[in-house]
Backbone bond lengths (Angstrom), bond angles and torsions (degrees), N, CA, C in turn:
res aa  C-N    CA-C-N  psi(-1)  N-CA   C-N-CA  omega(-1)  CA-C   N-CA-C  phi
1 M - - - 1.412 - - 1.579 109.34 -
2 N 1.275 120.45 139.45 1.451 123.90 174.26 1.544 113.24 -52.48
3 Q 1.289 116.94 139.00 1.455 118.49 172.83 1.464 107.38 -102.72
4 V 1.333 119.83 134.50 1.429 126.30 -161.93 1.593 110.31 -120.95
5 S 1.268 118.39 132.04 1.439 119.01 174.57 1.517 107.64 -126.42
6 V 1.380 113.71 130.45 1.525 121.26 177.63 1.500 108.17 -95.29
7 I 1.343 115.81 134.17 1.482 119.72 178.65 1.490 106.01 -126.43
8 T 1.335 117.80 109.05 1.476 120.01 177.94 1.549 107.29 -85.79
9 G 1.347 115.83 150.53 1.396 116.13 -169.09 1.509 111.23 69.17
10 G 1.236 117.32 23.26 1.400 124.44 -168.79 1.497 114.56 -66.00
11 A 1.327 117.71 -18.09 1.498 121.74 -175.91 1.611 105.85 -95.37
12 G 1.314 118.77 -2.71 1.463 122.63 -177.14 1.589 107.50 -86.30
13 G 1.306 114.41 176.58 1.440 120.95 -177.25 1.454 116.27 -59.26
14 M 1.306 115.37 -56.36 1.487 121.06 174.74 1.500 112.67 -62.51
15 G 1.347 117.87 -47.69 1.395 122.14 -174.92 1.537 114.83 -59.90
16 L 1.385 112.83 -42.92 1.449 118.48 -177.26 1.609 109.03 -73.64
17 A 1.318 118.67 -34.54 1.369 122.98 177.29 1.486 111.08 -67.77
18 T 1.346 116.96 -35.14 1.455 119.30 174.15 1.539 114.29 -68.10
19 A 1.314 111.74 -38.26 1.528 118.58 -179.45 1.489 109.13 -60.66
20 K 1.370 119.13 -37.99 1.453 124.11 -176.94 1.518 107.85 -61.93
21 I 1.305 118.30 -33.99 1.469 120.66 179.93 1.496 111.51 -83.67
22 V 1.343 115.61 -51.03 1.470 119.07 -177.41 1.555 112.35 -61.44
23 G 1.442 113.48 -33.32 1.422 117.50 -177.37 1.496 114.90 -70.17
24 R 1.378 119.77 -4.67 1.525 118.12 179.15 1.467 108.54 -65.61
25 D 1.392 121.24 -30.73 1.434 116.39 -176.00 1.530 107.89 -141.08
26 R 1.379 117.19 24.44 1.480 123.53 172.21 1.467 111.57 -135.83
27 T 1.340 116.03 154.99 1.393 121.11 163.78 1.535 107.09 -79.51
28 V 1.317 119.66 136.43 1.453 122.78 -170.78 1.559 107.75 -113.93
29 V 1.373 111.94 129.60 1.513 116.60 170.77 1.610 104.77 -109.72
30 L 1.334 112.09 116.08 1.432 119.19 177.25 1.476 108.85 -91.95
31 C 1.398 114.22 133.48 1.516 119.90 174.21 1.529 107.57 -120.64
32 D 1.358 110.81 133.98 1.477 113.04 171.63 1.561 105.71 -160.97
33 V 1.286 117.91 172.70 1.469 121.32 -174.00 1.576 109.59 -106.04
34 R 1.300 117.05 -3.96 1.490 121.99 178.24 1.430 108.93 -108.82
35 Q 1.328 121.32 110.15 1.421 127.54 -174.48 1.536 110.67 -65.97
36 D 1.394 115.03 -37.55 1.418 117.04 -177.65 1.524 111.63 -63.42
37 R 1.379 115.70 -43.74 1.440 120.79 -179.27 1.504 110.69 -70.76
38 L 1.296 116.36 -37.01 1.566 118.73 173.56 1.477 110.97 -56.92
39 D 1.353 117.14 -45.66 1.491 116.25 -175.11 1.507 110.82 -65.18
40 V 1.401 116.12 -38.43 1.455 118.97 176.78 1.508 115.07 -64.79
41 A 1.286 113.33 -37.16 1.559 120.56 -178.37 1.494 108.22 -71.71
42 A 1.297 118.07 -42.59 1.480 120.85 178.66 1.539 110.67 -62.71
43 A 1.307 114.50 -39.68 1.505 117.39 -176.28 1.539 108.33 -71.48
44 T 1.330 115.32 -35.45 1.464 117.27 176.36 1.436 113.66 -63.42
45 L 1.294 121.54 -41.03 1.435 129.20 176.92 1.533 109.92 -63.93
46 T 1.315 115.73 -48.04 1.496 119.78 179.34 1.501 109.78 -57.59
47 D 1.339 118.58 -41.17 1.437 120.84 -179.90 1.518 112.42 -66.51
48 L 1.328 116.02 -18.29 1.493 118.83 178.91 1.502 110.34 -96.56
49 G 1.283 116.58 1.47 1.476 123.99 177.09 1.532 111.56 86.34
50 V 1.359 117.01 17.45 1.475 118.61 176.49 1.491 110.60 -87.76
51 T 1.290 119.57 138.93 1.435 122.70 175.67 1.575 106.21 -86.13
52 A 1.314 113.16 116.77 1.467 117.13 -172.76 1.557 108.60 -136.83
53 T 1.354 110.61 136.63 1.511 120.04 172.52 1.523 108.95 -116.30
54 A 1.354 115.19 129.98 1.506 120.87 -177.38 1.537 107.65 -100.53
55 V 1.348 113.19 134.06 1.411 120.59 178.46 1.529 110.55 -130.62
56 N 1.318 118.47 116.13 1.462 119.46 176.75 1.511 109.37 -77.83
57 C 1.298 114.27 112.96 1.525 120.82 -172.91 1.502 109.68 -144.04
58 D 1.374 113.24 132.77 1.475 119.97 172.22 1.469 107.53 -95.67
59 V 1.299 116.07 115.97 1.531 118.56 -175.91 1.559 115.29 -66.76
60 T 1.336 114.94 -11.63 1.487 115.92 173.94 1.458 113.41 -80.26
61 D 1.365 117.59 -8.46 1.485 123.42 177.53 1.478 108.15 -100.09
62 R 1.443 120.07 104.17 1.448 121.05 -173.29 1.526 107.63 -63.78
63 Q 1.259 119.46 -37.16 1.528 119.19 -176.50 1.591 109.08 -62.18
64 A 1.408 113.63 -40.18 1.431 119.16 178.65 1.471 111.85 -60.22
65 V 1.441 111.59 -42.16 1.499 117.15 -178.51 1.555 109.89 -65.45
66 S 1.303 114.82 -38.92 1.460 118.30 175.42 1.499 110.96 -56.89
67 G 1.300 118.25 -42.45 1.460 124.83 179.27 1.620 107.55 -63.60
68 L 1.242 116.58 -41.91 1.443 117.42 178.89 1.485 112.91 -61.66
69 F 1.324 118.42 -41.01 1.417 123.29 177.03 1.554 110.33 -67.34
70 E 1.227 118.34 -35.96 1.499 121.93 178.17 1.454 107.64 -63.04
71 T 1.345 119.37 -41.31 1.450 122.79 -178.26 1.565 106.38 -65.21
72 A 1.300 114.56 -46.86 1.548 118.24 -176.19 1.578 110.47 -62.42
73 T 1.348 114.87 -43.82 1.469 113.24 -174.15 1.561 110.17 -77.09
74 G 1.332 115.83 -14.84 1.500 119.02 175.73 1.523 111.59 -76.07
75 L 1.304 116.19 -14.73 1.455 119.71 -178.88 1.515 112.79 -96.58
76 G 1.318 118.47 -8.48 1.421 122.00 -177.04 1.517 114.88 153.34
77 A 1.278 118.50 -154.44 1.503 122.42 -177.47 1.548 107.55 -91.46
78 L 1.301 113.96 118.92 1.503 117.23 177.65 1.545 108.63 -73.58
79 T 1.331 115.08 118.04 1.440 121.28 -177.17 1.554 112.02 -106.89
80 S 1.353 117.85 -29.31 1.416 118.56 -174.38 1.539 110.26 -157.26
81 V 1.418 112.34 155.05 1.397 120.29 174.52 1.480 106.72 -131.94
82 I 1.322 123.57 131.81 1.389 130.40 170.02 1.542 107.25 -108.41
83 H 1.300 118.27 105.56 1.431 121.28 -175.42 1.506 111.96 -93.10
84 A 1.346 117.26 86.20 1.518 123.07 -174.39 1.507 113.78 -102.38
85 A 1.434 115.71 -1.82 1.366 118.03 176.87 1.462 114.27 -66.76
86 G 1.387 117.13 136.98 1.481 122.44 179.74 1.475 111.37 172.82
87 V 1.226 114.46 166.87 1.476 123.74 -176.40 1.544 111.58 -125.71
88 S 1.358 117.17 148.66 1.455 119.79 179.50 1.533 112.62 -100.05
89 P 1.314 116.92 173.02 1.532 121.53 -175.05 1.578 110.68 -56.36
90 S 1.305 118.90 -34.46 1.446 119.05 -177.35 1.493 115.73 -74.27
91 M 1.390 118.58 -8.18 1.432 124.53 -168.82 1.508 109.55 -92.24
92 G 1.327 122.79 -7.51 1.469 121.03 -173.68 1.471 115.06 170.46
93 G 1.300 118.29 -176.41 1.480 122.57 -179.30 1.570 109.43 -84.40
94 A 1.306 111.78 179.11 1.453 121.26 -173.17 1.512 109.17 -63.68
95 D 1.329 122.58 -45.99 1.473 126.06 177.47 1.573 112.68 -53.54
96 Y 1.300 113.20 -49.09 1.467 122.15 -178.83 1.474 111.86 -63.85
97 I 1.327 117.89 -42.66 1.450 119.24 -179.84 1.564 110.77 -70.23
98 L 1.257 116.26 -39.00 1.439 118.92 -179.72 1.577 112.06 -67.07
99 R 1.307 114.75 -44.26 1.472 115.42 176.81 1.488 112.78 -62.02
100 T 1.329 119.81 -44.95 1.431 125.14 -175.37 1.561 109.63 -65.87
101 N 1.312 114.83 -53.69 1.474 120.83 -170.92 1.552 112.39 -77.75
102 A 1.289 118.07 -43.27 1.444 123.40 -177.55 1.523 113.36 -85.95
103 L 1.399 115.25 -60.84 1.393 116.23 -177.31 1.635 111.91 -72.65
104 G 1.278 113.74 -29.13 1.478 117.92 172.10 1.510 112.77 -54.51
105 T 1.375 111.88 -47.07 1.473 122.22 178.42 1.569 111.58 -62.28
106 L 1.282 114.50 -41.85 1.426 122.07 176.84 1.543 110.70 -59.66
107 N 1.315 115.44 -49.10 1.465 119.44 -176.64 1.558 110.49 -63.92
108 V 1.335 121.05 -43.60 1.428 126.18 -176.56 1.506 105.16 -65.44
109 N 1.309 121.27 -48.67 1.429 122.97 -169.85 1.536 111.87 -73.68
110 E 1.432 114.33 -36.06 1.459 114.47 179.42 1.531 111.43 -68.11
111 I 1.331 115.86 -37.10 1.511 118.81 -177.35 1.610 103.95 -71.27
112 F 1.248 117.09 -38.87 1.489 120.18 178.58 1.566 107.06 -59.10
113 Y 1.215 116.56 -48.70 1.499 125.04 -177.91 1.530 106.59 -54.01
114 R 1.277 119.57 -47.69 1.442 123.41 -177.23 1.532 115.90 -76.28
115 T 1.361 114.40 -23.22 1.442 122.24 -175.18 1.506 118.62 -98.74
116 A 1.334 116.03 -42.89 1.430 121.98 -166.88 1.606 111.24 -71.57
117 A 1.340 113.79 150.61 1.449 123.20 177.37 1.445 111.61 -85.09
118 E 1.374 116.95 155.79 1.495 118.18 178.91 1.484 112.65 -55.10
119 G 1.338 114.40 138.55 1.439 123.55 -176.46 1.483 112.81 99.76
120 S 1.306 120.23 -9.56 1.482 121.41 -178.66 1.532 112.03 -79.08
121 A 1.329 114.94 162.70 1.540 120.11 -174.36 1.480 110.21 -137.89
122 I 1.319 118.98 142.37 1.422 123.20 170.64 1.483 110.28 -122.24
123 V 1.362 112.93 134.66 1.529 121.80 178.60 1.464 108.78 -115.61
124 N 1.296 119.67 117.14 1.470 128.16 175.90 1.492 109.33 -91.52
125 V 1.408 112.28 142.34 1.480 114.64 176.75 1.555 106.71 -100.93
126 A 1.270 118.01 111.76 1.436 124.12 177.34 1.598 106.70 -94.74
127 S 1.307 116.96 -130.96 1.424 118.07 -177.67 1.561 112.64 -172.98
128 M 1.284 119.00 148.52 1.429 114.89 171.01 1.556 117.48 -57.74
129 A 1.347 112.27 -15.82 1.470 116.86 176.99 1.563 108.43 -64.95
130 A 1.271 119.75 -23.08 1.454 124.26 -179.92 1.560 108.79 -73.05
131 H 1.265 117.06 -12.91 1.489 122.09 -179.12 1.546 113.40 -104.61
132 M 1.348 114.86 0.69 1.390 120.86 -173.82 1.582 116.62 -99.95
133 L 1.228 117.06 -29.35 1.455 120.78 -173.69 1.502 113.09 -78.24
134 P 1.330 118.34 135.07 1.520 120.42 175.32 1.582 108.66 -56.59
135 E 1.321 113.01 136.44 1.462 119.29 -175.00 1.545 110.92 -53.92
136 E 1.323 117.32 -35.22 1.421 121.75 -172.91 1.585 113.18 -66.52
137 I 1.340 116.85 -18.29 1.461 115.52 178.38 1.547 112.47 -103.69
138 V 1.326 114.37 0.43 1.525 116.07 177.07 1.575 105.44 -94.71
139 P 1.371 115.42 119.90 1.428 117.91 -174.56 1.560 110.85 -84.81
140 T 1.353 116.04 59.70 1.354 123.41 179.74 1.558 115.48 -47.10
141 A 1.313 116.86 -38.77 1.377 122.18 -177.97 1.526 114.36 -64.70
142 K 1.412 113.06 -19.76 1.493 116.42 177.33 1.569 110.43 -92.86
143 F 1.257 118.37 -8.83 1.522 119.77 -179.32 1.478 112.43 -53.27
144 P 1.352 120.56 -43.03 1.502 123.01 -172.61 1.505 109.49 -62.65
145 L 1.390 119.32 -21.90 1.483 121.62 175.41 1.448 112.89 -50.71
146 A 1.382 117.20 -33.48 1.441 118.12 -172.33 1.571 109.92 -64.06
147 L 1.253 116.55 -27.32 1.514 118.68 -178.92 1.522 112.66 -81.69
148 R 1.314 118.46 -6.83 1.461 116.85 178.40 1.512 115.92 -134.59
149 D 1.388 117.22 -17.99 1.466 122.43 -176.92 1.512 108.94 -152.64
150 E 1.258 118.71 88.40 1.490 118.59 -174.34 1.482 114.28 -66.56
151 D 1.377 116.76 -29.70 1.468 116.62 -178.90 1.613 107.68 -73.25
152 A 1.264 118.10 -35.54 1.432 119.79 -179.70 1.509 109.01 -71.61
153 F 1.320 119.02 -35.12 1.482 123.61 171.48 1.477 111.14 -58.64
154 M 1.377 120.19 -47.01 1.422 122.35 -172.50 1.664 105.46 -73.38
155 D 1.265 115.44 -36.10 1.532 114.75 175.33 1.500 109.14 -61.82
156 A 1.345 125.10 -41.63 1.375 125.84 -175.90 1.510 109.56 -71.09
157 M 1.369 119.33 -35.30 1.504 120.97 177.62 1.498 113.18 -72.02
158 M 1.352 115.65 -36.70 1.464 117.51 175.74 1.447 111.86 -68.37
159 S 1.399 120.84 -38.00 1.456 123.21 173.00 1.491 112.46 -55.79
160 A 1.346 112.75 -43.32 1.533 119.93 -179.37 1.564 110.92 -61.35
161 C 1.331 113.00 -37.11 1.435 120.60 -179.76 1.593 113.10 -69.51
162 A 1.403 112.28 -26.36 1.451 116.83 -171.45 1.513 111.48 -70.44
163 I 1.354 120.68 -5.46 1.405 122.57 178.86 1.537 113.11 -75.12
164 A 1.381 111.94 -16.12 1.474 119.02 -176.53 1.565 107.43 -100.53
165 P 1.410 114.00 155.94 1.467 115.42 179.39 1.557 104.08 -67.50
166 E 1.404 111.36 158.14 1.539 121.22 -176.64 1.591 109.86 -45.23
167 E 1.367 114.31 -46.34 1.447 116.01 -173.45 1.513 114.81 -67.83
168 A 1.354 115.87 -19.59 1.442 121.28 -174.94 1.576 111.29 -100.86
169 R 1.297 120.04 -0.45 1.433 119.86 -171.89 1.506 115.31 -76.37
170 S 1.343 119.00 -25.76 1.450 120.71 174.56 1.539 109.15 -66.61
171 G 1.361 115.49 -41.67 1.493 118.62 177.33 1.484 112.45 -61.74
172 L 1.320 117.63 -43.75 1.388 121.62 -178.40 1.622 109.76 -69.04
173 A 1.216 115.29 -41.22 1.456 120.17 174.52 1.480 113.11 -57.10
174 Y 1.329 115.13 -42.95 1.479 118.35 174.78 1.496 113.50 -57.79
175 A 1.323 115.92 -48.14 1.400 122.87 -178.25 1.550 112.24 -63.23
176 L 1.315 115.73 -41.62 1.485 124.33 173.55 1.496 111.88 -63.19
177 S 1.300 120.35 -43.85 1.343 126.04 -179.08 1.568 111.41 -62.68
178 K 1.197 114.68 -43.75 1.465 123.40 -176.39 1.561 107.66 -76.05
179 S 1.365 116.91 -31.04 1.460 117.36 169.82 1.448 111.58 -65.60
180 F 1.292 118.99 -35.19 1.554 116.70 173.46 1.451 112.83 -66.68
181 V 1.378 119.38 -36.71 1.470 119.89 175.92 1.472 112.35 -58.83
182 R 1.318 114.87 -43.14 1.498 120.64 179.07 1.493 109.01 -66.56
183 W 1.374 121.04 -45.63 1.444 124.58 178.58 1.579 110.17 -57.64
184 Y 1.366 114.96 -51.09 1.462 116.42 -176.19 1.447 112.93 -60.04
185 S 1.342 116.16 -37.22 1.510 119.39 -172.21 1.538 108.16 -76.36
186 T 1.280 122.86 -11.53 1.461 123.82 174.29 1.593 109.61 -104.73
187 S 1.316 115.72 -38.49 1.480 114.95 -174.94 1.511 114.02 -76.07
188 Q 1.410 116.19 -19.21 1.484 117.45 -177.54 1.599 110.42 -99.86
189 A 1.300 115.41 5.76 1.491 118.24 -175.96 1.498 115.19 -56.68
190 E 1.341 112.82 -42.73 1.494 120.05 -174.91 1.544 108.58 -67.51
191 R 1.383 114.59 -41.90 1.474 119.72 178.93 1.505 111.10 -64.34
192 F 1.326 116.98 -41.79 1.487 119.67 -178.38 1.535 108.54 -70.92
193 N 1.345 118.16 -37.72 1.401 123.40 178.66 1.632 108.03 -57.54
194 G 1.282 117.16 -36.08 1.460 121.24 -178.64 1.490 110.58 -59.83
195 R 1.314 116.93 -22.33 1.564 119.62 174.91 1.511 110.79 -106.11
196 G 1.321 117.81 11.95 1.474 119.13 177.98 1.500 111.55 76.78
197 L 1.279 119.55 24.95 1.454 123.36 179.84 1.505 112.51 -109.84
198 R 1.416 117.00 148.92 1.397 119.44 172.27 1.520 113.12 -107.47
199 I 1.271 116.11 152.39 1.508 122.31 -178.29 1.540 107.29 -141.13
200 V 1.262 114.35 127.67 1.499 121.72 -176.57 1.565 106.16 -142.25
201 S 1.398 112.73 152.26 1.557 117.43 169.14 1.459 105.76 -119.51
202 V 1.298 115.31 153.78 1.468 125.52 168.72 1.528 108.96 -120.94
203 S 1.260 116.22 133.84 1.513 121.28 -178.88 1.553 109.28 -109.65
204 P 1.342 118.34 91.95 1.447 117.24 178.49 1.514 111.85 -73.51
205 G 1.318 113.82 160.24 1.468 122.59 171.88 1.556 105.92 -87.80
206 S 1.403 114.28 -149.43 1.450 118.04 178.58 1.492 108.96 -79.54
207 V 1.392 118.32 119.53 1.378 123.80 -171.47 1.578 106.56 -111.78
208 D 1.311 118.43 138.79 1.492 123.72 -178.68 1.493 112.59 -75.60
209 T 1.310 115.20 70.57 1.462 124.91 175.57 1.458 107.81 -121.19
210 E 1.340 119.09 170.11 1.448 126.32 175.99 1.536 108.13 -53.63
211 M 1.359 115.87 -52.97 1.417 119.62 -178.75 1.595 114.97 -63.43
212 G 1.361 109.25 -38.96 1.507 113.15 -178.45 1.446 109.13 -64.32
213 R 1.341 118.74 -45.26 1.475 120.66 178.76 1.514 116.46 -60.26
214 L 1.236 120.14 -20.25 1.456 124.00 174.82 1.486 110.95 -59.56
215 E 1.317 113.22 -26.61 1.521 115.81 -175.07 1.517 111.45 -101.91
216 E 1.370 116.74 11.86 1.416 117.69 -175.04 1.517 113.32 -68.53
217 Q 1.292 119.11 -29.22 1.421 122.08 176.65 1.574 113.38 -92.22
218 A 1.364 114.00 -1.67 1.483 116.21 -178.79 1.465 112.87 -103.30
219 G 1.279 116.17 19.10 1.512 118.58 177.00 1.442 116.61 120.28
220 A 1.315 116.50 -24.63 1.434 121.18 -177.37 1.567 111.99 -66.52
221 G 1.388 112.93 -35.88 1.468 117.08 -178.16 1.531 109.92 -62.72
222 A 1.354 116.92 -42.10 1.493 120.23 -178.70 1.480 108.84 -68.88
223 M 1.290 122.31 -32.03 1.421 124.99 179.56 1.552 110.87 -68.83
224 V 1.298 114.11 -39.48 1.507 118.77 177.43 1.501 108.45 -64.02
225 T 1.330 121.00 -44.79 1.469 121.50 178.51 1.465 113.43 -59.18
226 D 1.294 116.33 -36.71 1.402 120.35 179.04 1.509 121.51 -86.13
227 A 1.370 114.51 2.07 1.474 120.71 -171.73 1.529 110.25 -76.28
228 A 1.345 115.01 161.12 1.454 120.00 171.50 1.508 111.63 -54.16
229 V 1.301 116.82 -39.88 1.428 122.18 177.51 1.579 102.86 -112.36
230 P 1.323 116.30 95.58 1.531 118.92 -166.89 1.561 110.67 -82.53
231 R 1.348 110.86 71.94 1.470 117.63 168.27 1.530 109.39 -160.75
232 W 1.319 118.74 169.88 1.403 124.16 174.74 1.481 109.50 -72.59
233 G 1.319 116.09 141.27 1.445 121.84 170.80 1.543 112.10 -65.33
234 K 1.343 116.53 151.49 1.472 120.56 177.64 1.527 107.41 -94.91
235 P 1.359 114.69 148.76 1.401 117.31 -179.75 1.566 109.09 -62.08
236 E 1.375 113.82 -35.07 1.503 116.93 -176.29 1.555 110.62 -66.16
237 E 1.339 113.90 -29.42 1.490 115.50 178.30 1.424 110.10 -67.06
238 M 1.318 119.18 -48.94 1.444 122.69 176.22 1.543 111.73 -56.97
239 A 1.369 113.95 -46.96 1.449 115.91 -178.17 1.510 116.99 -59.50
240 E 1.340 115.45 -32.38 1.485 116.82 177.72 1.544 111.44 -65.21
241 L 1.326 112.87 -37.98 1.520 115.67 179.66 1.473 109.26 -75.55
242 L 1.368 125.42 -37.95 1.409 122.43 178.11 1.484 112.97 -65.72
243 A 1.299 117.84 -39.10 1.409 126.02 177.63 1.537 111.72 -63.46
244 F 1.393 117.12 -43.95 1.417 120.72 176.86 1.572 110.86 -65.24
245 C 1.277 120.78 -43.32 1.445 123.38 -177.86 1.583 109.53 -61.49
246 A 1.340 116.71 -32.80 1.432 119.89 -178.35 1.571 113.63 -83.33
247 S 1.336 113.69 -13.73 1.479 118.29 -175.35 1.534 114.31 -84.10
248 D 1.268 115.27 168.28 1.481 123.73 179.02 1.526 107.95 -65.27
249 R 1.267 120.84 -27.28 1.422 122.50 179.13 1.591 114.90 -60.57
250 A 1.264 112.77 -23.01 1.523 120.90 179.26 1.498 110.35 -101.50
251 G 1.309 120.16 30.54 1.430 126.75 -172.94 1.597 113.84 -56.20
252 Y 1.372 113.68 -23.43 1.414 115.05 -178.69 1.556 115.14 -97.85
253 L 1.364 111.58 2.56 1.437 118.20 -172.03 1.600 109.75 -96.94
254 T 1.289 116.61 117.11 1.439 118.81 176.27 1.589 106.09 -162.70
255 G 1.355 110.01 158.97 1.466 118.54 173.85 1.473 115.54 67.14
256 T 1.339 117.56 28.49 1.505 120.70 -179.45 1.479 110.54 -141.48
257 D 1.322 115.52 167.05 1.448 124.22 179.54 1.532 105.18 -118.49
258 I 1.385 113.77 132.04 1.533 118.53 177.24 1.530 106.62 -107.37
259 L 1.293 117.05 124.25 1.467 124.49 -177.75 1.562 103.67 -94.06
260 N 1.332 114.35 119.32 1.477 121.13 -179.40 1.536 107.14 -126.32
261 D 1.308 116.65 76.81 1.469 119.58 -171.24 1.485 118.21 -127.93
262 G 1.288 113.45 22.08 1.450 117.02 176.80 1.566 114.38 69.01
263 G 1.323 112.69 15.36 1.471 119.62 179.88 1.497 116.11 80.73
264 V 1.308 115.60 19.95 1.553 121.48 -178.75 1.593 106.96 -63.41
265 I 1.340 119.02 -50.96 1.431 120.65 -175.65 1.523 110.40 -66.88
266 A 1.319 114.39 -42.53 1.483 118.17 178.08 1.543 114.06 -58.31
267 S 1.321 113.43 -41.90 1.533 120.74 177.82 1.577 109.94 -64.14
268 M 1.392 114.05 -47.04 1.403 116.90 -177.50 1.552 114.98 -62.53
269 R 1.316 113.20 -38.74 1.527 117.80 -179.44 1.468 109.03 -71.66
270 E 1.291 120.19 -38.27 1.448 120.09 -177.80 1.498 111.02 -73.54
271 R 1.319 120.22 -36.13 1.480 121.33 173.60 1.526 111.25 -65.36
272 A 1.324 115.68 -36.71 1.469 120.37 178.36 1.523 109.61 -62.87
273 R 1.360 113.23 -41.66 1.510 118.80 -178.52 1.425 109.71 -64.20
274 V 1.296 119.35 -44.56 1.523 127.11 -173.97 1.555 107.09 -68.07
275 A 1.327 113.77 -41.04 1.487 117.24 -178.96 1.506 111.57 -64.52
276 A 1.442 112.54 -39.10 1.474 117.58 -176.83 1.542 108.72 -71.65
277 E 1.262 116.94 -31.61 1.512 124.81 -179.68 1.536 110.07 -70.54
278 N 1.292 114.67 -36.22 1.452 121.35 -177.78 1.494 113.47 -92.50
279 G 1.343 113.27 -6.64 1.505 117.66 -175.34 1.578 111.49 -81.78
């Protein structure tokens, strides 16, 4: 039977780069909301000899996500999901960012949990932004609301964003949404393991993609310059890690987040420590 991998955000830089790797021995189902990009991505994979099916799907629509998984399981045995769909601070307001990144992740993961067979894995894309906020402003205690009352969850997240000036709320919403992705991928590991499933998140730094470059003037560019590895990450570098995490070779890996940021967070923390020591 065909082994199938679903890649959300599959027409984006990291998603497509991952599909090229995963597609070497899997049938790939690409999910994205932009049909023009989906068509180009599917054609690119076909030219490489990858068997790919494109599905236009908005991850914030749980019914659409259910349809995505029905398509995938109709093609063979679902073995992995790489959930790379998401939006950055420059792409919309706080509500839009939270719904896409946090509730979109919830939808994809919960349908995966109900659908996937034992031995399958899901890899969620978080962000180094999830490692940057002070713990006291991350409403982690409110995160479980997402599992039982999405409206209450959104109210709590929007309240948390209200501490920032209007112009900074999208950035804060992004960091909070990715903090949720990181939390979910660790807090739900035991539940997923009960069905023989693995769940992991990866937190990329600034990656040289169309979406990544949108944030170049919003602070990401300066962080790249100051990183331990002073350059943008390559989509292919992230793709190798995402593909590995989803593979059988990583069968012992679950319930954790892997920070792959070129040393940005490590540099920031050490500089802060030195500054405090010398202050």
